[in-house]
N, C-alpha and C positions, 0 to 999 in steps of 0.2 A: 300109868301111862302110856306104857309101851303100846298096850292096846289100842288103845283111844288115837294110837296115831294110826297103827292100823289099820283102821277101821275107814279113818279118815280117806286116808291113801286110796284105799280098796274103794270107798265109793267114788272117792276123783274120778283114780281110773276110770271106771266104769261107768262115770257121764260123759268122760273124753269120749269114750270107745263109742258109746249113743252116738254122741255127736258125731263125730266122724264116718262111723255108717249108715247116719241121716243123712249128709250129705253126699257121699261117696252114691245113696242113689239116688239122689235132687239132681247132681251130675248127669251121670250117667241118663237117666229121664231125659232129661233136657237136652242132651245129646244126640239121644235118638227120637228126638220127637220128629212127628213127618206132618206136613200142614190138610187137613180135611181137603179131599178134592172137589174143587167149587163146582161141577157137575151135579156132587150128593147136596147143596147146601141153595137153601130155597133163597129169592133173591127178595132183598129190600125195596126196588125198585124197579119199574119194566116202564120204559119209555125210552125214543126215538133219539137217535141219536143228535140232530139238530137243534131238540128241546134240553138236552143233558147240557150241549155247548152255550146255548142263550143264555140259560139260566147262571151257568160260571162266567161268563160274558158281562153279565148286566151285576151282577152281584155276586164277587167269587170266596169271598168273605161267609154271606150267609149258604151258598151251594157249597162251599166245604163243609160248615158247621151240620148240612143235610145230609150228604153223598157221601163225605170222605170216610174210607175204613167200613165202607156198606157193599152188597154184593146187589150189585147193578144190570138187571138185563136188559140190553142195549139194540134196538135195530136200525139199521140202515145200507145205505149204500155202500159196496167196499171201492173204496177208492186208488188204495194201495194195498201190497204184500210184499212186504219188507222180511230180506234173512240177514242178520248181521252175521259175520265173520266165524264166530262162533256156536254159530247152527240156531239161532234164536231166533222165532218168530212173532211178526208185530202186524197185526191186520190195523189198518186205519180209515175211519170210517167216515166219509163224511160227504158233502155231495161237493162234485167238482168246480162247479162256482165258486164255492168260500175258501180261503184258507185254511179257516179252523176246522178242526177235526177231532175225533174219538181215536184216541190209540191203546188198541186192545194186542198186549204182552200174553204171548198161549202159553198157555201152561207147558212144561217140558215130557210129560205126561199123554199129553196131546196134540201132539204136533201131527200125526197121519192125520189129524181132523182140520188140518191146514189142503191138504190135495182137493176138500169137499169145495173149497173155495175159490171163486172166479172176482178178476178184477171186474168192475161196473154190476154184478148183481146183488142182490138184497141178502143180507144174512143178521143173523138175531146171536147175540155173543153175552155170557153171561162172565162179571167180572168182579172183581174188586176193586173197588176207587180210590187211586193211592195219591192222587195230585191234581195241580191245573199250571201249564205252563202258561203262562202269559205274554203273548207277543205280540204289538201293536202293526208291524210290517208286515211278516210270514204268516201271520194267521196264529191263535191259539189252539192251545192241546189239553184234552182232559186225557187221564192216562188211566189206565185202568191194567194190573196185573194178574198173574192166576187163571187167565181167561180160558173161558171151554166155549164151544158151539152148544148154543143154547137151543132144545127142542120144546115144544111146547108136551106138557103132563095131558095124558088122556086121561 
């Protein structure tokens, strides 16, 4: 009887140790995980900022299904370059007449690229669509995150 109890205790201890080791590995892997650089990801869609905004304004539910969490290569005119108190940079694309725009938050690893952008100039930016802020009076914004300046592949 004692040997059977010892075997059960030994196997139970081994299973618990394996579960703890597996859990520790998973936690370590998730803690140290990094996002893939957006510049290395192929865009799912390439379009003008005005087209992207108009699709969301026309039917935001349908556009969300189509674009949300997708990599989008968008081109347009730089309406504004904003830097917040933490130093994060957002490039706003759109036409100066319309209030709606595409807000592109630069990836922190690519902040130096902001020096290449000038207000009023044309630019191509690749980022991941993360939302749409609909505002009737102030204009609507499509939000892209982890953005990088996009250059055509040769």
